[in-house]
C-alpha positions as CSV (number, residue, x, y, z in Angstrom):
1,M,10.2,2.8,27.6
2,S,9.4,0.6,24.6
3,A,7.8,1.8,21.3
4,L,4.2,0.9,20.7
5,P,3.7,-1.9,18.1
6,K,2.8,-0.6,14.6
7,Q,-0.9,-0.8,13.7
8,E,-1.1,-2.9,10.5
9,T,-3.7,-2.0,8.0
10,H,-4.5,-2.7,4.3
11,L,-5.2,-0.5,1.4
12,D,-9.0,-1.3,1.4
13,Q,-9.2,0.1,5.0
14,L,-7.9,3.5,4.0
15,E,-10.1,6.5,3.2
16,I,-9.5,8.4,0.0
17,G,-6.8,11.0,0.6
18,E,-5.4,9.1,3.6
19,Y,-1.6,8.5,3.9
20,A,0.1,5.2,4.9
21,R,3.6,3.8,5.0
22,V,4.6,0.4,3.6
23,L,5.5,-2.1,6.4
24,G,6.1,-5.0,4.1
25,F,4.3,-7.8,2.2
26,R,2.2,-10.7,3.3
27,D,4.3,-13.0,1.1
28,P,7.6,-11.1,0.3
29,S,8.8,-13.9,-2.0
30,S,5.8,-13.8,-4.3
31,D,6.3,-12.6,-7.9
32,Y,3.8,-9.7,-7.3
33,A,5.6,-8.5,-4.1
34,R,8.9,-8.5,-6.0
35,R,7.3,-6.6,-8.9
36,L,5.9,-3.9,-6.5
37,Q,9.3,-3.6,-4.9
38,S,11.0,-3.2,-8.3
39,L,8.5,-0.3,-8.9
40,G,9.8,1.3,-5.7
41,L,7.1,0.2,-3.3
42,I,9.5,-1.0,-0.6
43,P,9.1,-1.0,3.2
44,G,9.3,2.6,4.5
45,T,7.7,4.1,1.4
46,E,4.9,6.6,2.1
47,L,1.8,6.6,-0.1
48,Q,-1.5,8.2,-0.5
49,L,-4.8,6.6,-1.6
50,K,-5.9,9.0,-4.3
51,R,-9.1,7.4,-5.6
52,Y,-11.0,4.4,-6.7
53,A,-12.2,3.7,-10.2
54,P,-15.9,4.2,-10.8
55,L,-16.8,0.6,-10.0
56,G,-14.4,0.4,-7.0
57,D,-11.6,-1.5,-8.8
58,P,-8.8,-0.6,-9.1
59,A,-7.5,1.8,-6.4
60,E,-5.0,4.5,-7.4
61,I,-2.1,5.3,-5.1
62,I,0.5,8.0,-5.3
63,Y,4.1,7.5,-4.0
64,R,7.4,9.1,-4.8
65,G,5.7,11.1,-7.6
66,T,4.4,7.9,-9.2
67,R,0.7,7.0,-9.7
68,L,-0.1,3.3,-9.6
69,A,-3.4,1.4,-10.0
70,L,-3.8,-1.7,-7.8
71,R,-6.6,-4.3,-8.0
72,P,-7.9,-5.4,-4.6
73,A,-6.5,-8.9,-4.9
74,E,-3.1,-7.4,-5.6
75,A,-3.2,-4.8,-2.9
76,E,-4.3,-7.3,-0.1
77,G,-0.7,-8.6,0.2
78,L,0.6,-5.0,0.9
79,L,1.0,-4.4,4.7
80,L,0.6,-0.8,5.6
81,E,0.7,1.6,8.6
82,R,-1.6,4.6,8.7
83,L,0.1,8.0,9.1
Protein backbone atom coordinates (compact mmCIF):
# COMPACT_ATOMS: atom_id res chain seq x y z
CA MET A 1 0.00 0.00 0.00
CA SER A 2 1.61 3.27 -1.10
CA ALA A 3 1.11 6.69 0.47
CA LEU A 4 -0.95 9.23 -1.39
CA PRO A 5 1.03 12.06 -2.99
CA LYS A 6 1.07 15.27 -0.97
CA GLN A 7 -1.29 17.96 -2.21
CA GLU A 8 0.85 21.00 -2.92
CA THR A 9 -0.61 24.43 -2.23
CA HIS A 10 0.59 28.00 -1.81
CA LEU A 11 0.10 30.61 0.90
CA ASP A 12 -2.40 32.63 -1.15
CA GLN A 13 -4.65 29.54 -1.35
CA LEU A 14 -4.99 29.20 2.43
CA GLU A 15 -7.82 30.67 4.47
CA ILE A 16 -7.06 32.83 7.51
CA GLY A 17 -6.49 30.53 10.49
CA GLU A 18 -5.62 27.53 8.31
CA TYR A 19 -2.52 25.42 9.01
CA ALA A 20 0.02 24.10 6.53
CA ARG A 21 3.40 22.35 6.46
CA VAL A 22 6.36 23.51 4.40
CA LEU A 23 7.19 20.99 1.66
CA GLY A 24 10.02 23.00 0.13
CA PHE A 25 10.73 25.89 -2.20
CA ARG A 26 10.14 26.43 -5.90
CA ASP A 27 13.78 27.54 -6.26
CA PRO A 28 15.67 26.30 -3.17
CA SER A 29 18.92 27.91 -4.32
CA SER A 30 17.45 31.43 -4.48
CA ASP A 31 18.64 34.03 -2.00
CA TYR A 32 15.13 34.45 -0.65
CA ALA A 33 14.62 30.70 -0.07
CA ARG A 34 17.93 30.57 1.79
CA ARG A 35 16.85 33.58 3.87
CA LEU A 36 13.55 31.95 4.83
CA GLN A 37 15.39 28.76 5.74
CA SER A 38 17.80 30.72 7.92
CA LEU A 39 14.72 32.08 9.73
CA GLY A 40 13.65 28.50 10.48
CA LEU A 41 11.11 28.06 7.69
CA ILE A 42 12.48 24.69 6.56
CA PRO A 43 10.70 21.66 5.08
CA GLY A 44 8.52 20.04 7.73
CA THR A 45 7.81 23.30 9.57
CA GLU A 46 4.15 23.80 10.42
CA LEU A 47 2.70 27.29 10.07
CA GLN A 48 -0.58 29.10 10.42
CA LEU A 49 -1.85 31.90 8.20
CA LYS A 50 -2.79 34.49 10.81
CA ARG A 51 -4.01 37.46 8.77
CA TYR A 52 -3.55 39.77 5.83
CA ALA A 53 -2.71 43.46 6.07
CA PRO A 54 -5.68 45.79 5.39
CA LEU A 55 -4.85 46.07 1.68
CA GLY A 56 -4.09 42.33 1.37
CA ASP A 57 -0.31 42.63 1.30
CA PRO A 58 1.60 41.26 3.22
CA ALA A 59 0.34 38.06 4.85
CA GLU A 60 1.29 37.26 8.43
CA ILE A 61 2.21 33.69 9.33
CA ILE A 62 3.05 32.15 12.69
CA TYR A 63 5.50 29.26 13.03
CA ARG A 64 7.56 28.01 15.98
CA GLY A 65 6.40 30.98 18.06
CA THR A 66 7.59 33.45 15.42
CA ARG A 67 5.46 35.91 13.45
CA LEU A 68 6.62 36.72 9.93
CA ALA A 69 5.12 38.97 7.25
CA LEU A 70 5.51 37.78 3.65
CA ARG A 71 4.66 39.67 0.49
CA PRO A 72 2.79 37.66 -2.16
CA ALA A 73 5.78 37.69 -4.53
CA GLU A 74 7.97 36.30 -1.75
CA ALA A 75 5.46 33.71 -0.60
CA GLU A 76 4.76 32.26 -4.05
CA GLY A 77 8.03 30.31 -3.98
CA LEU A 78 7.01 28.57 -0.75
CA LEU A 79 5.50 25.11 -1.40
CA LEU A 80 3.03 24.02 1.26
CA GLU A 81 0.78 21.11 2.23
CA ARG A 82 -2.56 21.82 3.96
CA LEU A 83 -3.00 20.21 7.36
